[in-house]
C-alpha positions in Angstrom: 22.5 137.1 -54.7 26.4 137.8 -54.9 28.0 139.9 -57.7 31.1 138.5 -58.5 33.6 139.9 -61.3 36.6 138.3 -62.5 38.9 140.6 -64.3 41.8 138.8 -66.2 44.9 140.6 -67.5 47.1 140.5 -70.3 47.5 137.5 -72.8 45.2 135.7 -70.8 42.7 136.3 -73.9 44.6 133.7 -75.2 44.3 130.8 -72.9 43.6 127.2 -74.8 46.5 128.5 -77.6 49.2 129.8 -75.9 51.9 127.1 -73.4 49.2 124.7 -73.0 51.8 122.9 -70.7 51.2 125.6 -68.3 47.6 127.3 -68.9 45.8 123.9 -70.1 44.1 123.2 -73.6 40.6 125.4 -72.5 39.7 128.6 -73.4 38.6 131.0 -70.6 34.5 131.4 -72.0 34.2 127.6 -71.9 35.1 127.7 -68.6 33.7 131.0 -67.8 30.6 129.4 -69.1 30.8 126.0 -66.9 32.1 128.4 -63.6 28.7 130.7 -63.9 26.0 127.0 -64.6 27.3 126.0 -61.4 27.5 128.9 -59.0 23.7 129.2 -58.7 22.5 132.9 -57.0 25.8 134.3 -57.9 25.8 136.9 -61.0 29.4 136.2 -62.4 30.6 138.5 -65.1 33.6 138.7 -66.9 36.2 141.5 -68.3 40.0 141.0 -69.9 42.6 143.7 -71.0 45.6 143.4 -72.2 46.0 147.1 -70.8 46.9 148.4 -67.7 44.6 151.5 -67.3 41.7 149.9 -68.4 42.2 147.1 -65.4 42.5 149.9 -62.9 39.5 151.7 -64.6 37.3 148.3 -64.0 38.5 147.7 -60.4 37.6 151.9 -59.7 34.2 150.9 -61.6 32.9 147.6 -59.8 35.2 148.2 -56.5 32.5 149.8 -54.4 29.8 147.8 -55.5 30.7 144.3 -56.4 30.8 141.8 -53.6 34.3 140.6 -54.9 36.7 140.6 -57.2 38.4 137.5 -58.5 41.6 139.0 -60.3 44.5 137.2 -62.4 46.6 140.3 -63.4 49.5 138.5 -65.5 52.3 139.3 -65.6 51.4 142.8 -64.2 50.9 141.1 -60.7 54.8 141.4 -60.9 55.2 144.9 -62.2 52.1 146.9 -61.0 52.3 149.1 -58.1 48.9 150.9 -59.9 47.0 147.5 -59.6 47.9 147.5 -56.6 47.2 150.8 -55.2 44.1 150.6 -56.7 42.8 147.4 -55.5 44.2 149.1 -52.2 41.6 151.8 -52.7 38.5 150.1 -53.3 36.3 148.3 -50.6 35.4 145.2 -52.8 37.5 142.4 -51.3 39.9 141.1 -54.1 41.2 137.4 -54.6 44.5 137.8 -56.4 44.0 134.3 -58.9 47.6 132.2 -61.0 47.2 129.6 -62.8 50.4 128.2 -62.4 52.3 127.6 -59.0 54.4 130.7 -59.7 56.3 129.9 -57.2 57.5 126.8 -59.3 58.7 129.5 -62.1 60.8 132.4 -62.8 62.4 134.0 -59.6 60.7 137.5 -60.7 57.2 135.7 -60.4 58.0 135.1 -56.9 56.9 138.6 -56.0 53.7 140.3 -56.4 52.3 143.9 -55.9 48.9 142.9 -55.6 49.2 140.5 -52.8 49.3 142.9 -49.5 46.1 144.5 -50.6 44.1 141.4 -51.5 41.9 139.1 -49.0 44.1 136.1 -50.2 46.3 134.5 -53.1 45.0 131.4 -55.1 48.0 129.7 -57.7 48.9 126.7 -58.9 45.6 124.9 -59.2 44.8 125.8 -63.1 41.6 127.3 -64.1 39.9 126.0 -61.1 41.5 128.6 -59.0 38.9 130.9 -60.4 36.3 128.5 -58.6 38.1 128.9 -55.5 38.3 132.2 -55.6 34.9 132.5 -56.0 33.8 130.3 -53.4 36.4 131.9 -50.7 34.7 135.4 -51.6 31.1 134.0 -50.8 32.2 132.8 -47.5 30.9 135.4 -44.7 
């Protein structure tokens, strides 16, 4: 059985109510329940925080014991050297996910401080990007 955690960063607790034209109208818990049901043999857990330090603490906590981390760090992707360093410090593979196509948005979103330390990056496929990330972590 694989153990994978999804970690969401700032403002992602507002999915389903914020900027629906960019992020859609489904809240994350509803999507997460569907994702869990569609992956027998995988233990999926979920953590969300609007605080950079809490995200770093969670990466440290699970980064040596889980089979994978799916990380949508939100705006911290473009600002946080510390989260990038946390990813580099752990042994668990991390897949960076973005719901929107960050390259079709403001230019400051085109740079990730996380990507170089991640197994891969998935962006622009809506919430389905989380499924793609989970499945990529299941490939041995």
